[in-house]
Biopython code that builds the backbone (N, CA, C, O; Angstrom):
import numpy as np
from Bio.PDB.StructureBuilder import StructureBuilder

atoms = [
    (1, "MET", "N", (-22.590, -9.120, 26.029)),
    (1, "MET", "CA", (-21.716, -8.007, 25.759)),
    (1, "MET", "C", (-22.554, -6.732, 25.576)),
    (1, "MET", "O", (-23.537, -6.726, 24.835)),
    (2, "ALA", "N", (-22.156, -5.677, 26.250)),
    (2, "ALA", "CA", (-22.899, -4.416, 26.203)),
    (2, "ALA", "C", (-22.636, -3.693, 24.886)),
    (2, "ALA", "O", (-21.519, -3.696, 24.369)),
    (3, "VAL", "N", (-23.670, -3.086, 24.366)),
    (3, "VAL", "CA", (-23.562, -2.313, 23.128)),
    (3, "VAL", "C", (-23.170, -0.881, 23.504)),
    (3, "VAL", "O", (-23.761, -0.286, 24.406)),
    (4, "SER", "N", (-22.171, -0.334, 22.808)),
    (4, "SER", "CA", (-21.709, 1.016, 23.129)),
    (4, "SER", "C", (-22.779, 2.055, 22.791)),
    (4, "SER", "O", (-23.696, 1.808, 22.008)),
    (5, "ILE", "N", (-22.628, 3.194, 23.397)),
    (5, "ILE", "CA", (-23.542, 4.323, 23.147)),
    (5, "ILE", "C", (-23.523, 4.685, 21.655)),
    (5, "ILE", "O", (-24.566, 4.972, 21.069)),
    (6, "VAL", "N", (-22.342, 4.669, 21.055)),
    (6, "VAL", "CA", (-22.214, 5.029, 19.644)),
    (6, "VAL", "C", (-22.956, 4.018, 18.767)),
    (6, "VAL", "O", (-23.644, 4.396, 17.819)),
    (7, "ASP", "N", (-22.813, 2.735, 19.089)),
    (7, "ASP", "CA", (-23.524, 1.704, 18.317)),
    (7, "ASP", "C", (-25.034, 1.817, 18.489)),
    (7, "ASP", "O", (-25.791, 1.606, 17.542)),
    (8, "GLN", "N", (-25.466, 2.148, 19.696)),
    (8, "GLN", "CA", (-26.902, 2.359, 19.929)),
    (8, "GLN", "C", (-27.404, 3.537, 19.101)),
    (8, "GLN", "O", (-28.481, 3.482, 18.508)),
    (9, "GLY", "N", (-26.598, 4.614, 19.072)),
    (9, "GLY", "CA", (-26.955, 5.789, 18.274)),
    (9, "GLY", "C", (-27.028, 5.470, 16.798)),
    (9, "GLY", "O", (-27.926, 5.945, 16.103)),
    (10, "LYS", "N", (-26.094, 4.672, 16.311)),
    (10, "LYS", "CA", (-26.087, 4.283, 14.898)),
    (10, "LYS", "C", (-27.341, 3.483, 14.557)),
    (10, "LYS", "O", (-27.942, 3.672, 13.499)),
    (11, "LYS", "N", (-27.722, 2.597, 15.456)),
    (11, "LYS", "CA", (-28.912, 1.776, 15.237)),
    (11, "LYS", "C", (-30.174, 2.647, 15.196)),
    (11, "LYS", "O", (-31.033, 2.461, 14.334)),
    (12, "LEU", "N", (-30.279, 3.591, 16.125)),
    (12, "LEU", "CA", (-31.427, 4.500, 16.144)),
    (12, "LEU", "C", (-31.438, 5.401, 14.911)),
    (12, "LEU", "O", (-32.500, 5.705, 14.368)),
    (13, "LEU", "N", (-30.255, 5.824, 14.472)),
    (13, "LEU", "CA", (-30.154, 6.651, 13.267)),
    (13, "LEU", "C", (-30.685, 5.887, 12.064)),
    (13, "LEU", "O", (-31.384, 6.447, 11.220)),
    (14, "GLY", "N", (-30.351, 4.611, 11.993)),
    (14, "GLY", "CA", (-30.849, 3.769, 10.910)),
    (14, "GLY", "C", (-32.359, 3.621, 10.928)),
    (14, "GLY", "O", (-32.978, 3.390, 9.890)),
    (15, "LYS", "N", (-32.955, 3.753, 12.114)),
    (15, "LYS", "CA", (-34.415, 3.672, 12.261)),
    (15, "LYS", "C", (-35.074, 5.047, 12.123)),
    (15, "LYS", "O", (-36.283, 5.189, 12.310)),
    (16, "LYS", "N", (-34.265, 6.056, 11.793)),
    (16, "LYS", "CA", (-34.734, 7.433, 11.598)),
    (16, "LYS", "C", (-35.329, 8.040, 12.870)),
    (16, "LYS", "O", (-36.268, 8.833, 12.804)),
    (17, "LYS", "N", (-34.787, 7.669, 14.010)),
    (17, "LYS", "CA", (-35.222, 8.208, 15.295)),
    (17, "LYS", "C", (-34.200, 9.261, 15.734)),
    (17, "LYS", "O", (-33.455, 9.073, 16.695)),
    (18, "TYR", "N", (-34.192, 10.362, 15.005)),
    (18, "TYR", "CA", (-33.159, 11.374, 15.159)),
    (18, "TYR", "C", (-33.162, 12.035, 16.526)),
    (18, "TYR", "O", (-32.099, 12.236, 17.112)),
    (19, "ASN", "N", (-34.326, 12.374, 17.043)),
    (19, "ASN", "CA", (-34.378, 13.009, 18.362)),
    (19, "ASN", "C", (-33.920, 12.068, 19.460)),
    (19, "ASN", "O", (-33.347, 12.507, 20.457)),
    (20, "GLU", "N", (-34.169, 10.768, 19.286)),
    (20, "GLU", "CA", (-33.700, 9.788, 20.264)),
    (20, "GLU", "C", (-32.179, 9.666, 20.229)),
    (20, "GLU", "O", (-31.537, 9.508, 21.267)),
    (21, "VAL", "N", (-31.615, 9.740, 19.035)),
    (21, "VAL", "CA", (-30.151, 9.706, 18.911)),
    (21, "VAL", "C", (-29.557, 10.908, 19.637)),
    (21, "VAL", "O", (-28.590, 10.771, 20.386)),
    (22, "ILE", "N", (-30.133, 12.073, 19.417)),
    (22, "ILE", "CA", (-29.649, 13.296, 20.059)),
    (22, "ILE", "C", (-29.740, 13.168, 21.581)),
    (22, "ILE", "O", (-28.789, 13.493, 22.292)),
    (23, "SER", "N", (-30.877, 12.697, 22.072)),
    (23, "SER", "CA", (-31.062, 12.536, 23.522)),
    (23, "SER", "C", (-30.084, 11.516, 24.103)),
    (23, "SER", "O", (-29.601, 11.680, 25.223)),
    (24, "LEU", "N", (-29.802, 10.480, 23.350)),
    (24, "LEU", "CA", (-28.895, 9.428, 23.811)),
    (24, "LEU", "C", (-27.440, 9.891, 23.816)),
    (24, "LEU", "O", (-26.724, 9.679, 24.794)),
    (25, "LEU", "N", (-27.007, 10.518, 22.735)),
    (25, "LEU", "CA", (-25.589, 10.832, 22.569)),
    (25, "LEU", "C", (-25.142, 12.129, 23.233)),
    (25, "LEU", "O", (-24.064, 12.180, 23.824)),
    (26, "GLU", "N", (-25.941, 13.156, 23.145)),
    (26, "GLU", "CA", (-25.489, 14.482, 23.572)),
    (26, "GLU", "C", (-24.961, 14.541, 25.008)),
    (26, "GLU", "O", (-23.974, 15.235, 25.251)),
    (27, "PRO", "N", (-25.570, 13.851, 25.958)),
    (27, "PRO", "CA", (-25.017, 13.908, 27.320)),
    (27, "PRO", "C", (-23.602, 13.317, 27.450)),
    (27, "PRO", "O", (-22.949, 13.509, 28.476)),
    (28, "HIS", "N", (-23.134, 12.616, 26.440)),
    (28, "HIS", "CA", (-21.835, 11.945, 26.505)),
    (28, "HIS", "C", (-20.761, 12.633, 25.660)),
    (28, "HIS", "O", (-19.744, 12.028, 25.320)),
    (29, "VAL", "N", (-20.996, 13.889, 25.330)),
    (29, "VAL", "CA", (-20.088, 14.622, 24.449)),
    (29, "VAL", "C", (-18.657, 14.649, 24.989)),
    (29, "VAL", "O", (-17.715, 14.479, 24.216)),
    (30, "LEU", "N", (-18.473, 14.856, 26.268)),
    (30, "LEU", "CA", (-17.113, 14.924, 26.817)),
    (30, "LEU", "C", (-16.423, 13.564, 26.780)),
    (30, "LEU", "O", (-15.229, 13.481, 26.496)),
    (31, "GLU", "N", (-17.158, 12.514, 27.063)),
    (31, "GLU", "CA", (-16.582, 11.167, 27.047)),
    (31, "GLU", "C", (-16.093, 10.779, 25.653)),
    (31, "GLU", "O", (-15.075, 10.102, 25.514)),
    (32, "TYR", "N", (-16.820, 11.208, 24.627)),
    (32, "TYR", "CA", (-16.531, 10.810, 23.253)),
    (32, "TYR", "C", (-15.957, 11.951, 22.429)),
    (32, "TYR", "O", (-16.131, 11.988, 21.211)),
    (33, "ARG", "N", (-15.282, 12.870, 23.076)),
    (33, "ARG", "CA", (-14.785, 14.056, 22.372)),
    (33, "ARG", "C", (-13.810, 13.722, 21.237)),
    (33, "ARG", "O", (-13.615, 14.534, 20.332)),
    (34, "ASP", "N", (-13.204, 12.543, 21.279)),
    (34, "ASP", "CA", (-12.263, 12.159, 20.230)),
    (34, "ASP", "C", (-12.811, 11.071, 19.312)),
    (34, "ASP", "O", (-12.047, 10.424, 18.595)),
    (35, "SER", "N", (-14.116, 10.864, 19.327)),
    (35, "SER", "CA", (-14.733, 9.829, 18.509)),
    (35, "SER", "C", (-15.359, 10.436, 17.250)),
    (35, "SER", "O", (-16.317, 11.206, 17.323)),
    (36, "PHE", "N", (-14.804, 10.077, 16.118)),
    (36, "PHE", "CA", (-15.354, 10.549, 14.851)),
    (36, "PHE", "C", (-16.802, 10.088, 14.682)),
    (36, "PHE", "O", (-17.682, 10.891, 14.370)),
    (37, "ALA", "N", (-17.046, 8.785, 14.891)),
    (37, "ALA", "CA", (-18.384, 8.219, 14.670)),
    (37, "ALA", "C", (-19.416, 8.914, 15.557)),
    (37, "ALA", "O", (-20.520, 9.214, 15.103)),
    (38, "PHE", "N", (-19.069, 9.168, 16.799)),
    (38, "PHE", "CA", (-19.979, 9.848, 17.732)),
    (38, "PHE", "C", (-20.414, 11.195, 17.154)),
    (38, "PHE", "O", (-21.609, 11.484, 17.083)),
    (39, "HIS", "N", (-19.462, 12.006, 16.747)),
    (39, "HIS", "CA", (-19.776, 13.348, 16.240)),
    (39, "HIS", "C", (-20.479, 13.291, 14.889)),
    (39, "HIS", "O", (-21.360, 14.105, 14.615)),
    (40, "PHE", "N", (-20.100, 12.340, 14.048)),
    (40, "PHE", "CA", (-20.726, 12.213, 12.742)),
    (40, "PHE", "C", (-22.194, 11.812, 12.889)),
    (40, "PHE", "O", (-23.057, 12.410, 12.247)),
    (41, "TYR", "N", (-22.493, 10.815, 13.721)),
    (41, "TYR", "CA", (-23.880, 10.375, 13.905)),
    (41, "TYR", "C", (-24.722, 11.465, 14.565)),
    (41, "TYR", "O", (-25.885, 11.659, 14.210)),
    (42, "LEU", "N", (-24.138, 12.163, 15.514)),
    (42, "LEU", "CA", (-24.873, 13.251, 16.157)),
    (42, "LEU", "C", (-25.134, 14.382, 15.159)),
    (42, "LEU", "O", (-26.215, 14.970, 15.153)),
    (43, "GLY", "N", (-24.148, 14.683, 14.320)),
    (43, "GLY", "CA", (-24.328, 15.694, 13.276)),
    (43, "GLY", "C", (-25.412, 15.298, 12.286)),
    (43, "GLY", "O", (-26.249, 16.121, 11.912)),
    (44, "LEU", "N", (-25.398, 14.038, 11.862)),
    (44, "LEU", "CA", (-26.438, 13.566, 10.945)),
    (44, "LEU", "C", (-27.823, 13.656, 11.584)),
    (44, "LEU", "O", (-28.794, 14.029, 10.924)),
    (45, "SER", "N", (-27.907, 13.317, 12.856)),
    (45, "SER", "CA", (-29.205, 13.369, 13.544)),
    (45, "SER", "C", (-29.740, 14.792, 13.579)),
    (45, "SER", "O", (-30.919, 15.031, 13.314)),
    (46, "TYR", "N", (-28.868, 15.730, 13.905)),
    (46, "TYR", "CA", (-29.299, 17.131, 13.907)),
    (46, "TYR", "C", (-29.669, 17.592, 12.493)),
    (46, "TYR", "O", (-30.647, 18.318, 12.312)),
    (47, "LEU", "N", (-28.900, 17.177, 11.511)),
    (47, "LEU", "CA", (-29.194, 17.558, 10.130)),
    (47, "LEU", "C", (-30.573, 17.067, 9.719)),
    (47, "LEU", "O", (-31.376, 17.840, 9.196)),
    (48, "TYR", "N", (-30.854, 15.800, 9.948)),
    (48, "TYR", "CA", (-32.153, 15.235, 9.575)),
    (48, "TYR", "C", (-33.292, 15.783, 10.427)),
    (48, "TYR", "O", (-34.441, 15.810, 9.986)),
    (49, "ALA", "N", (-32.978, 16.223, 11.653)),
    (49, "ALA", "CA", (-33.994, 16.830, 12.514)),
    (49, "ALA", "C", (-34.241, 18.289, 12.129)),
    (49, "ALA", "O", (-35.175, 18.917, 12.630)),
    (50, "GLY", "N", (-33.401, 18.828, 11.236)),
    (50, "GLY", "CA", (-33.619, 20.186, 10.741)),
    (50, "GLY", "C", (-32.824, 21.269, 11.443)),
    (50, "GLY", "O", (-33.030, 22.450, 11.163)),
    (51, "ASP", "N", (-31.922, 20.908, 12.347)),
    (51, "ASP", "CA", (-31.112, 21.893, 13.064)),
    (51, "ASP", "C", (-29.722, 21.937, 12.430)),
    (51, "ASP", "O", (-28.800, 21.254, 12.876)),
    (52, "ILE", "N", (-29.588, 22.746, 11.389)),
    (52, "ILE", "CA", (-28.361, 22.803, 10.604)),
    (52, "ILE", "C", (-27.190, 23.352, 11.416)),
    (52, "ILE", "O", (-26.067, 22.864, 11.289)),
    (53, "GLN", "N", (-27.442, 24.358, 12.245)),
    (53, "GLN", "CA", (-26.359, 24.949, 13.041)),
    (53, "GLN", "C", (-25.739, 23.924, 13.986)),
    (53, "GLN", "O", (-24.515, 23.825, 14.077)),
    (54, "SER", "N", (-26.568, 23.169, 14.683)),
    (54, "SER", "CA", (-26.041, 22.148, 15.591)),
    (54, "SER", "C", (-25.337, 21.047, 14.800)),
    (54, "SER", "O", (-24.302, 20.534, 15.225)),
    (55, "ALA", "N", (-25.901, 20.690, 13.652)),
    (55, "ALA", "CA", (-25.263, 19.681, 12.805)),
    (55, "ALA", "C", (-23.853, 20.124, 12.441)),
    (55, "ALA", "O", (-22.918, 19.327, 12.507)),
    (56, "MET", "N", (-23.691, 21.380, 12.058)),
    (56, "MET", "CA", (-22.385, 21.884, 11.655)),
    (56, "MET", "C", (-21.383, 21.862, 12.810)),
    (56, "MET", "O", (-20.192, 21.638, 12.592)),
    (57, "VAL", "N", (-21.858, 22.094, 14.036)),
    (57, "VAL", "CA", (-20.967, 22.019, 15.200)),
    (57, "VAL", "C", (-20.347, 20.629, 15.286)),
    (57, "VAL", "O", (-19.136, 20.492, 15.459)),
    (58, "TYR", "N", (-21.177, 19.607, 15.164)),
    (58, "TYR", "CA", (-20.687, 18.237, 15.283)),
    (58, "TYR", "C", (-19.910, 17.791, 14.048)),
    (58, "TYR", "O", (-18.936, 17.048, 14.170)),
    (59, "PHE", "N", (-20.325, 18.229, 12.868)),
    (59, "PHE", "CA", (-19.572, 17.898, 11.658)),
    (59, "PHE", "C", (-18.188, 18.543, 11.692)),
    (59, "PHE", "O", (-17.210, 17.941, 11.250)),
    (60, "THR", "N", (-18.105, 19.759, 12.211)),
    (60, "THR", "CA", (-16.819, 20.444, 12.306)),
    (60, "THR", "C", (-15.869, 19.662, 13.205)),
    (60, "THR", "O", (-14.694, 19.491, 12.881)),
    (61, "ARG", "N", (-16.389, 19.187, 14.337)),
    (61, "ARG", "CA", (-15.539, 18.383, 15.236)),
    (61, "ARG", "C", (-15.154, 17.060, 14.567)),
    (61, "ARG", "O", (-14.010, 16.620, 14.685)),
    (62, "ALA", "N", (-16.089, 16.431, 13.875)),
    (62, "ALA", "CA", (-15.782, 15.179, 13.171)),
    (62, "ALA", "C", (-14.684, 15.417, 12.139)),
    (62, "ALA", "O", (-13.801, 14.577, 11.962)),
    (63, "LYS", "N", (-14.738, 16.552, 11.466)),
    (63, "LYS", "CA", (-13.734, 16.870, 10.439)),
    (63, "LYS", "C", (-12.364, 17.110, 11.072)),
    (63, "LYS", "O", (-11.339, 16.797, 10.467)),
    (64, "GLN", "N", (-12.341, 17.660, 12.274)),
    (64, "GLN", "CA", (-11.072, 17.847, 12.977)),
    (64, "GLN", "C", (-10.444, 16.495, 13.321)),
    (64, "GLN", "O", (-9.223, 16.343, 13.292)),
    (65, "ILE", "N", (-11.281, 15.529, 13.642)),
    (65, "ILE", "CA", (-10.802, 14.203, 14.021)),
    (65, "ILE", "C", (-10.368, 13.405, 12.795)),
    (65, "ILE", "O", (-9.323, 12.754, 12.809)),
    (66, "LYS", "N", (-11.163, 13.457, 11.748)),
    (66, "LYS", "CA", (-10.915, 12.637, 10.544)),
    (66, "LYS", "C", (-11.247, 13.469, 9.303)),
    (66, "LYS", "O", (-12.320, 13.310, 8.722)),
    (67, "PRO", "N", (-10.332, 14.353, 8.895)),
    (67, "PRO", "CA", (-10.637, 15.324, 7.836)),
    (67, "PRO", "C", (-10.884, 14.725, 6.443)),
    (67, "PRO", "O", (-11.476, 15.385, 5.588)),
    (68, "ASN", "N", (-10.446, 13.511, 6.210)),
    (68, "ASN", "CA", (-10.565, 12.943, 4.869)),
    (68, "ASN", "C", (-11.592, 11.830, 4.765)),
    (68, "ASN", "O", (-11.520, 11.017, 3.844)),
    (69, "ASP", "N", (-12.534, 11.772, 5.675)),
    (69, "ASP", "CA", (-13.557, 10.734, 5.626)),
    (69, "ASP", "C", (-14.498, 10.995, 4.454)),
    (69, "ASP", "O", (-15.070, 12.079, 4.339)),
    (70, "SER", "N", (-14.655, 10.006, 3.594)),
    (70, "SER", "CA", (-15.456, 10.198, 2.383)),
    (70, "SER", "C", (-16.940, 10.411, 2.694)),
    (70, "SER", "O", (-17.610, 11.160, 1.983)),
    (71, "ASP", "N", (-17.462, 9.773, 3.735)),
    (71, "ASP", "CA", (-18.874, 9.989, 4.094)),
    (71, "ASP", "C", (-19.097, 11.418, 4.588)),
    (71, "ASP", "O", (-20.099, 12.046, 4.245)),
    (72, "LEU", "N", (-18.179, 11.924, 5.380)),
    (72, "LEU", "CA", (-18.299, 13.294, 5.875)),
    (72, "LEU", "C", (-18.160, 14.295, 4.725)),
    (72, "LEU", "O", (-18.915, 15.264, 4.651)),
    (73, "LEU", "N", (-17.208, 14.067, 3.838)),
    (73, "LEU", "CA", (-17.034, 14.963, 2.686)),
    (73, "LEU", "C", (-18.271, 14.938, 1.793)),
    (73, "LEU", "O", (-18.676, 15.967, 1.252)),
    (74, "SER", "N", (-18.865, 13.761, 1.643)),
    (74, "SER", "CA", (-20.097, 13.652, 0.844)),
    (74, "SER", "C", (-21.255, 14.378, 1.523)),
    (74, "SER", "O", (-22.116, 14.947, 0.851)),
    (75, "THR", "N", (-21.275, 14.358, 2.842)),
    (75, "THR", "CA", (-22.307, 15.088, 3.586)),
    (75, "THR", "C", (-22.150, 16.592, 3.373)),
    (75, "THR", "O", (-23.130, 17.304, 3.154)),
    (76, "TYR", "N", (-20.908, 17.066, 3.439)),
    (76, "TYR", "CA", (-20.647, 18.483, 3.159)),
    (76, "TYR", "C", (-21.083, 18.830, 1.733)),
    (76, "TYR", "O", (-21.635, 19.905, 1.496)),
    (77, "ALA", "N", (-20.838, 17.927, 0.793)),
    (77, "ALA", "CA", (-21.234, 18.161, -0.596)),
    (77, "ALA", "C", (-22.749, 18.280, -0.712)),
    (77, "ALA", "O", (-23.259, 19.187, -1.370)),
    (78, "ALA", "N", (-23.458, 17.368, -0.076)),
    (78, "ALA", "CA", (-24.930, 17.399, -0.135)),
    (78, "ALA", "C", (-25.474, 18.682, 0.483)),
    (78, "ALA", "O", (-26.428, 19.269, -0.027)),
    (79, "MET", "N", (-24.862, 19.114, 1.585)),
    (79, "MET", "CA", (-25.309, 20.364, 2.213)),
    (79, "MET", "C", (-25.020, 21.552, 1.298)),
    (79, "MET", "O", (-25.803, 22.500, 1.252)),
    (80, "SER", "N", (-23.920, 21.511, 0.579)),
    (80, "SER", "CA", (-23.597, 22.579, -0.380)),
    (80, "SER", "C", (-24.614, 22.605, -1.510)),
    (80, "SER", "O", (-25.047, 23.674, -1.940)),
    (81, "LEU", "N", (-24.993, 21.430, -1.989)),
    (81, "LEU", "CA", (-26.008, 21.374, -3.051)),
    (81, "LEU", "C", (-27.328, 21.976, -2.596)),
    (81, "LEU", "O", (-27.986, 22.681, -3.360)),
    (82, "ARG", "N", (-27.711, 21.705, -1.372)),
    (82, "ARG", "CA", (-28.977, 22.259, -0.857)),
    (82, "ARG", "C", (-28.947, 23.774, -0.822)),
    (82, "ARG", "O", (-29.989, 24.423, -0.914)),
    (83, "ARG", "N", (-27.745, 24.344, -0.687)),
    (83, "ARG", "CA", (-27.608, 25.798, -0.669)),
    (83, "ARG", "C", (-27.254, 26.331, -2.059)),
    (83, "ARG", "O", (-26.857, 27.488, -2.202)),
    (84, "SER", "N", (-27.398, 25.484, -3.083)),
    (84, "SER", "CA", (-27.116, 25.834, -4.484)),
    (84, "SER", "C", (-25.659, 26.221, -4.718)),
    (84, "SER", "O", (-25.367, 27.030, -5.599)),
    (85, "LEU", "N", (-24.749, 25.653, -3.941)),
    (85, "LEU", "CA", (-23.325, 25.892, -4.111)),
    (85, "LEU", "C", (-22.720, 24.691, -4.848)),
    (85, "LEU", "O", (-21.986, 23.889, -4.271)),
    (86, "THR", "N", (-23.047, 24.598, -6.120)),
    (86, "THR", "CA", (-22.684, 23.436, -6.923)),
    (86, "THR", "C", (-21.169, 23.247, -7.016)),
    (86, "THR", "O", (-20.681, 22.121, -6.924)),
    (87, "THR", "N", (-20.443, 24.309, -7.191)),
    (87, "THR", "CA", (-18.986, 24.210, -7.305)),
    (87, "THR", "C", (-18.388, 23.613, -6.037)),
    (87, "THR", "O", (-17.518, 22.745, -6.107)),
    (88, "ASP", "N", (-18.852, 24.075, -4.881)),
    (88, "ASP", "CA", (-18.374, 23.522, -3.604)),
    (88, "ASP", "C", (-18.737, 22.047, -3.495)),
    (88, "ASP", "O", (-17.931, 21.236, -3.040)),
    (89, "ALA", "N", (-19.940, 21.706, -3.909)),
    (89, "ALA", "CA", (-20.394, 20.318, -3.838)),
    (89, "ALA", "C", (-19.501, 19.419, -4.687)),
    (89, "ALA", "O", (-19.096, 18.343, -4.249)),
    (90, "VAL", "N", (-19.200, 19.861, -5.890)),
    (90, "VAL", "CA", (-18.332, 19.078, -6.777)),
    (90, "VAL", "C", (-16.965, 18.881, -6.121)),
    (90, "VAL", "O", (-16.418, 17.778, -6.142)),
    (91, "GLU", "N", (-16.420, 19.938, -5.544)),
    (91, "GLU", "CA", (-15.111, 19.847, -4.878)),
    (91, "GLU", "C", (-15.140, 18.818, -3.741)),
    (91, "GLU", "O", (-14.233, 17.995, -3.619)),
    (92, "TYR", "N", (-16.180, 18.872, -2.917)),
    (92, "TYR", "CA", (-16.286, 17.907, -1.813)),
    (92, "TYR", "C", (-16.423, 16.479, -2.331)),
    (92, "TYR", "O", (-15.790, 15.564, -1.804)),
    (93, "TYR", "N", (-17.243, 16.284, -3.359)),
    (93, "TYR", "CA", (-17.393, 14.940, -3.929)),
    (93, "TYR", "C", (-16.073, 14.437, -4.506)),
    (93, "TYR", "O", (-15.721, 13.270, -4.335)),
    (94, "LEU", "N", (-15.349, 15.311, -5.184)),
    (94, "LEU", "CA", (-14.063, 14.911, -5.755)),
    (94, "LEU", "C", (-13.049, 14.571, -4.662)),
    (94, "LEU", "O", (-12.261, 13.636, -4.808)),
    (95, "GLN", "N", (-13.073, 15.328, -3.575)),
    (95, "GLN", "CA", (-12.202, 15.010, -2.443)),
    (95, "GLN", "C", (-12.561, 13.650, -1.852)),
    (95, "GLN", "O", (-11.682, 12.858, -1.511)),
    (96, "ALA", "N", (-13.853, 13.390, -1.736)),
    (96, "ALA", "CA", (-14.309, 12.105, -1.198)),
    (96, "ALA", "C", (-13.797, 10.963, -2.078)),
    (96, "ALA", "O", (-13.325, 9.945, -1.570)),
    (97, "LEU", "N", (-13.893, 11.138, -3.399)),
    (97, "LEU", "CA", (-13.424, 10.100, -4.323)),
    (97, "LEU", "C", (-11.902, 9.963, -4.307)),
    (97, "LEU", "O", (-11.366, 8.875, -4.523)),
    (98, "GLU", "N", (-11.224, 11.054, -4.056)),
    (98, "GLU", "CA", (-9.767, 11.012, -3.966)),
    (98, "GLU", "C", (-9.335, 10.121, -2.792)),
    (98, "GLU", "O", (-8.365, 9.369, -2.894)),
    (99, "HIS", "N", (-10.057, 10.217, -1.697)),
    (99, "HIS", "CA", (-9.709, 9.447, -0.497)),
    (99, "HIS", "C", (-10.337, 8.063, -0.480)),
    (99, "HIS", "O", (-9.850, 7.161, 0.201)),
    (100, "ASN", "N", (-11.425, 7.897, -1.236)),
    (100, "ASN", "CA", (-12.079, 6.592, -1.340)),
    (100, "ASN", "C", (-12.685, 6.472, -2.743)),
    (100, "ASN", "O", (-13.826, 6.874, -2.968)),
    (101, "PRO", "N", (-11.919, 5.921, -3.675)),
    (101, "PRO", "CA", (-12.393, 5.827, -5.061)),
    (101, "PRO", "C", (-13.677, 5.005, -5.223)),
    (101, "PRO", "O", (-14.319, 5.081, -6.271)),
    (102, "ASN", "N", (-14.055, 4.241, -4.232)),
    (102, "ASN", "CA", (-15.266, 3.421, -4.299)),
    (102, "ASN", "C", (-16.468, 4.062, -3.609)),
    (102, "ASN", "O", (-17.490, 3.405, -3.412)),
    (103, "CYS", "N", (-16.356, 5.325, -3.246)),
    (103, "CYS", "CA", (-17.439, 6.001, -2.516)),
    (103, "CYS", "C", (-18.666, 6.154, -3.414)),
    (103, "CYS", "O", (-18.693, 6.992, -4.315)),
    (104, "LYS", "N", (-19.670, 5.337, -3.153)),
    (104, "LYS", "CA", (-20.883, 5.331, -3.974)),
    (104, "LYS", "C", (-21.662, 6.633, -3.857)),
    (104, "LYS", "O", (-22.248, 7.100, -4.833)),
    (105, "ILE", "N", (-21.669, 7.215, -2.668)),
    (105, "ILE", "CA", (-22.414, 8.464, -2.461)),
    (105, "ILE", "C", (-21.827, 9.580, -3.330)),
    (105, "ILE", "O", (-22.565, 10.329, -3.970)),
    (106, "ALA", "N", (-20.500, 9.683, -3.346)),
    (106, "ALA", "CA", (-19.853, 10.727, -4.148)),
    (106, "ALA", "C", (-20.094, 10.494, -5.636)),
    (106, "ALA", "O", (-20.371, 11.437, -6.377)),
    (107, "LYS", "N", (-19.990, 9.246, -6.074)),
    (107, "LYS", "CA", (-20.240, 8.937, -7.486)),
    (107, "LYS", "C", (-21.669, 9.295, -7.872)),
    (107, "LYS", "O", (-21.906, 9.885, -8.926)),
    (108, "LYS", "N", (-22.610, 8.938, -7.021)),
    (108, "LYS", "CA", (-24.015, 9.231, -7.302)),
    (108, "LYS", "C", (-24.267, 10.742, -7.292)),
    (108, "LYS", "O", (-24.996, 11.258, -8.139)),
    (109, "GLY", "N", (-23.665, 11.444, -6.333)),
    (109, "GLY", "CA", (-23.822, 12.894, -6.262)),
    (109, "GLY", "C", (-23.302, 13.589, -7.505)),
    (109, "GLY", "O", (-23.959, 14.480, -8.044)),
    (110, "LEU", "N", (-22.121, 13.185, -7.964)),
    (110, "LEU", "CA", (-21.568, 13.782, -9.185)),
    (110, "LEU", "C", (-22.432, 13.462, -10.401)),
    (110, "LEU", "O", (-22.590, 14.293, -11.296)),
    (111, "ASP", "N", (-22.985, 12.265, -10.427)),
    (111, "ASP", "CA", (-23.869, 11.885, -11.528)),
    (111, "ASP", "C", (-25.131, 12.749, -11.537)),
    (111, "ASP", "O", (-25.594, 13.172, -12.596)),
    (112, "ILE", "N", (-25.677, 13.004, -10.359)),
    (112, "ILE", "CA", (-26.873, 13.862, -10.252)),
    (112, "ILE", "C", (-26.549, 15.274, -10.733)),
    (112, "ILE", "O", (-27.337, 15.882, -11.457)),
    (113, "ILE", "N", (-25.406, 15.787, -10.336)),
    (113, "ILE", "CA", (-25.012, 17.128, -10.773)),
    (113, "ILE", "C", (-24.816, 17.162, -12.288)),
    (113, "ILE", "O", (-25.225, 18.118, -12.947)),
    (114, "ARG", "N", (-24.201, 16.139, -12.829)),
    (114, "ARG", "CA", (-23.962, 16.062, -14.272)),
    (114, "ARG", "C", (-25.289, 16.037, -15.052)),
    (114, "ARG", "O", (-25.416, 16.695, -16.084)),
    (115, "LYS", "N", (-26.258, 15.285, -14.558)),
    (115, "LYS", "CA", (-27.540, 15.141, -15.252)),
    (115, "LYS", "C", (-28.465, 16.339, -15.051)),
    (115, "LYS", "O", (-29.350, 16.585, -15.870)),
    (116, "ASN", "N", (-28.265, 17.075, -13.974)),
    (116, "ASN", "CA", (-29.141, 18.207, -13.647)),
    (116, "ASN", "C", (-28.304, 19.476, -13.540)),
    (116, "ASN", "O", (-28.239, 20.101, -12.481)),
    (117, "ASN", "N", (-27.677, 19.842, -14.622)),
    (117, "ASN", "CA", (-26.731, 20.950, -14.556)),
    (117, "ASN", "C", (-27.316, 22.317, -14.908)),
    (117, "ASN", "O", (-26.565, 23.273, -15.102)),
    (118, "SER", "N", (-28.631, 22.425, -14.991)),
    (118, "SER", "CA", (-29.221, 23.741, -15.246)),
    (118, "SER", "C", (-29.728, 24.320, -13.921)),
    (118, "SER", "O", (-30.079, 23.569, -13.011)),
    (119, "PRO", "N", (-29.766, 25.655, -13.810)),
    (119, "PRO", "CA", (-30.202, 26.271, -12.556)),
    (119, "PRO", "C", (-31.612, 25.857, -12.122)),
    (119, "PRO", "O", (-31.885, 25.784, -10.925)),
    (120, "GLU", "N", (-32.504, 25.588, -13.070)),
    (120, "GLU", "CA", (-33.872, 25.202, -12.718)),
    (120, "GLU", "C", (-33.897, 23.849, -12.016)),
    (120, "GLU", "O", (-34.669, 23.635, -11.082)),
    (121, "LYS", "N", (-33.052, 22.951, -12.474)),
    (121, "LYS", "CA", (-33.032, 21.600, -11.916)),
    (121, "LYS", "C", (-32.297, 21.582, -10.608)),
    (121, "LYS", "O", (-32.174, 20.528, -9.983)),
]
sb = StructureBuilder()
sb.init_structure("model")
sb.init_model(0)
sb.init_chain("A")
sb.init_seg("    ")
for serial, (resi, resn, name, xyz) in enumerate(atoms, 1):
    if name == "N":
        sb.init_residue(resn, " ", resi, " ")
    sb.init_atom(name, np.array(xyz, "f"), 0.0, 1.0, " ", f" {name:<3s}", serial, name[0])
structure = sb.get_structure()
């Protein structure tokens, strides 16, 4: 049985081969225009590769497809934290928990914010 392009990308993402994921997935953007996982993995690859603008393009499309995905909302929260937008991060984490009360990433993110609530931290 053949492994889909998206599954191959997920496997490479897990191996931290971000540029390979980008090279593999990007040529298939039109074929997978309605695939949340495709856009999410491509967005993560760009994010980890350091290209925030391209990451946001793919995250925006992923959000159009599946606006309440807890992993995507947690990703938005983490990006907000990196830009010192703590209030936005909390909102995204709370939204993630609203849609998935078991979201470990959101719980951990809120815990980090709670423990490091001074501007220096």
